[in-house]
N, C-alpha and C positions, 0 to 999 in steps of 0.2 A: 352729196352723192350717196346713194344707198349702199349699205354693206350687204352684199349677197353671199358672203362666204359661208354663212350658216344655213343657207337654203339647201334642201335635199338634192337638188340636181334634177336632171331629166329622168323621166319615167318611161322613156321609149322602150326600154328593154322589157317592160311588162306587157307590151302589146305588139311589138314588132314582128313576132312570129306570124301574125295574121297576114302579113304581106306575102307569105309563102304558102298560104293555105290553098288547097286544091279547089275549094268552094268559092274562092274570092270573086270570080267573075260569073258565077252561076245564079246569083240572086237568092233570096231567102225562101222562096216558095217551096223548094224541095225539102228544106230543113225544118220548116215550121208549118204545122197543120192549119188549114183554114177552119173557121168556126163551123162546128157541126160535123166535121169529117170523122167517120167511124169505119170500123170493119175493114174489108179488103182494100179499100181505097187508101186508108191510112197506112196499113201494113205495106202496101206496094210503094207508097211514097217514102216511108221510112227505110225500106230496103234499098231503094234507089239512092237515098242520101248516104246510107252506110257503105254502099259500093264506092262512092266518091271518097269517103273517109278512109276506106281500106288502103288506098294508094297515096294518101296524103303525107307529105314529108313532115308536117307538124301536128300529126294526130295526137301524139302524147301531150304536147303543150296545150292543145285545144281541150282535151279531156281534163287535164289538170286544172285549167282555168275554170271550166264548167263546174267541176266538183267543188273547187274553192269558193266560187261565186254562188254556188247553189242555184245555177241557172234552172228556172222552173219549166222552161219550154224548149222544144226543138231537139234536133240531133246535133250533138257536139262530140267530137272525138270518137265518133262511131257508136255512141250509145244514145238511146232515146231518153227522154225525161224519166220515164218509168224505170228504165234500167239504171240510170244514175241514182235515183232515189233508193233502189235496192242496194247499190254499192255503199251509199252513205249510211244506210241503216244496218248493214251487216257488221 
């Protein structure tokens, strides 16, 4: 029989916050831009996503994840990719 006593254990605590996210049932279209989206359409979509994030009970966890993982796309924790890059370079 294998000795599993030295294995690190479950990692559920790293992602379980996602189960409580306000965006969980909305699909990704609001949070990630389609190819070629620019200008007012992109701004409107990002603002709509940020409104969802504003009332999200796990907003802090989401943003922390996105910053640590250096997520290159989408709105995470209420910040766009551009806004997250600015936070990381500040």
